[in-house]
C-alpha positions in Angstrom: -27.4 140.0 -192.0 -29.1 137.8 -194.7 -32.3 135.9 -194.1 -33.6 133.2 -196.3 -37.2 131.9 -195.7 -38.9 129.1 -197.5 -42.6 128.3 -197.6 -45.1 126.2 -199.5 -44.3 122.7 -198.4 -46.9 120.2 -197.4 -48.4 116.8 -197.9 -49.9 115.8 -201.2 -50.9 112.6 -203.0 -48.9 111.2 -205.9 -49.6 113.2 -209.0 -50.3 116.4 -207.1 -48.6 119.7 -207.2 -47.0 122.2 -204.8 -45.4 125.6 -205.3 -42.5 126.5 -203.1 -41.4 130.1 -202.4 -38.2 131.5 -201.0 -37.6 135.1 -200.1 -34.2 136.6 -199.3 -33.9 139.8 -197.2 -31.3 141.8 -195.3 -28.0 142.8 -196.6 -28.6 142.0 -200.3 -26.5 143.8 -202.7 -26.6 141.6 -205.8 -27.7 138.0 -206.3 -25.6 135.7 -208.5 -28.0 132.8 -208.4 -30.9 131.2 -206.5 -31.7 127.5 -206.2 -33.5 124.6 -204.6 -31.9 121.5 -203.0 -33.4 118.6 -201.2 -32.3 116.1 -198.6 -33.6 112.8 -197.3 -32.3 110.7 -194.3 -29.1 108.9 -195.2 -28.4 111.0 -198.3 -26.4 114.1 -199.1 -28.2 117.3 -200.1 -28.7 117.3 -203.8 -29.5 120.0 -206.4 -33.1 120.1 -207.7 -32.9 123.3 -209.8 -31.2 126.7 -209.8 -31.4 129.9 -211.8 -28.9 132.7 -212.4 -29.6 136.4 -212.2 -29.6 136.3 -216.0 -32.3 133.7 -216.1 -30.3 130.6 -217.0 -31.9 127.5 -215.5 -30.4 124.2 -214.5 -32.4 121.1 -213.5 -31.6 117.7 -212.1 -32.5 114.9 -214.4 -35.1 113.4 -212.1 -37.3 116.6 -212.2 -37.0 117.7 -215.8 -40.4 118.1 -217.4 -42.1 118.1 -214.0 -40.6 121.1 -212.0 -40.2 124.7 -213.1 -38.0 127.2 -211.4 -38.6 131.0 -211.7 -37.6 134.1 -209.9 -38.6 137.7 -209.2 -35.4 139.7 -209.1 -37.0 142.8 -207.8 -38.3 140.9 -204.7 -35.3 138.6 -204.3 -37.7 135.7 -204.5 -37.4 132.3 -206.2 -40.2 129.8 -206.8 -40.3 126.1 -207.6 -43.5 124.8 -209.2 -43.7 121.1 -208.7 -46.1 119.0 -210.7 -46.6 115.3 -211.1 -45.1 114.7 -207.7 -44.0 111.2 -206.8 -43.3 109.5 -203.4 -39.6 109.6 -204.3 -39.8 113.4 -204.2 -40.4 113.3 -200.4 -37.7 115.3 -198.8 -36.8 118.5 -197.0 -36.4 121.2 -199.6 -33.8 124.0 -199.0 -33.4 127.3 -200.7 -29.9 128.6 -201.4 -29.0 132.2 -202.3 -25.6 133.0 -203.8 -24.9 136.7 -203.6 -22.0 138.9 -204.5 -20.0 140.3 -201.7 -20.1 144.1 -201.8 -16.9 145.6 -203.1 -15.4 142.4 -204.5 -15.8 139.7 -207.1 -16.4 137.0 -204.5 -19.7 135.4 -203.6 -21.3 134.1 -200.4 -24.0 131.3 -200.0 -26.9 131.6 -197.6 -29.3 128.8 -196.8 -32.9 128.6 -195.6 -34.1 126.3 -192.8 -36.0 124.1 -195.2 -39.6 123.1 -195.9 -41.0 119.6 -195.8 -42.5 118.1 -198.9 -44.3 114.7 -198.4 -45.9 112.8 -201.2 -48.1 109.8 -200.4 -48.7 106.9 -202.7 
């Protein structure tokens, strides 16, 4: 019904950069927000950044000034530009799409499979 696919992860040295992309497809009527989360072993998934359909951005404190989230509403795509990467940023990064349910004021969340980001010291 709804597919969410991330790409752009990889291995970089500390101080390097990566650009993650996430594209949503399928039964998309209207998107409420799009965001990036990350998870490491032994920890719960945590918010990295998200953006509403109106362009309002929210960042976790640990990435402010280093990461930038953006989106292309026409393509149902969200991006995460990651600069000045640190070893502590190593994690699986997941994309989440929150969309409105057709014919109602309710929403539904859809997650991607994740993309690995590894930062070496």
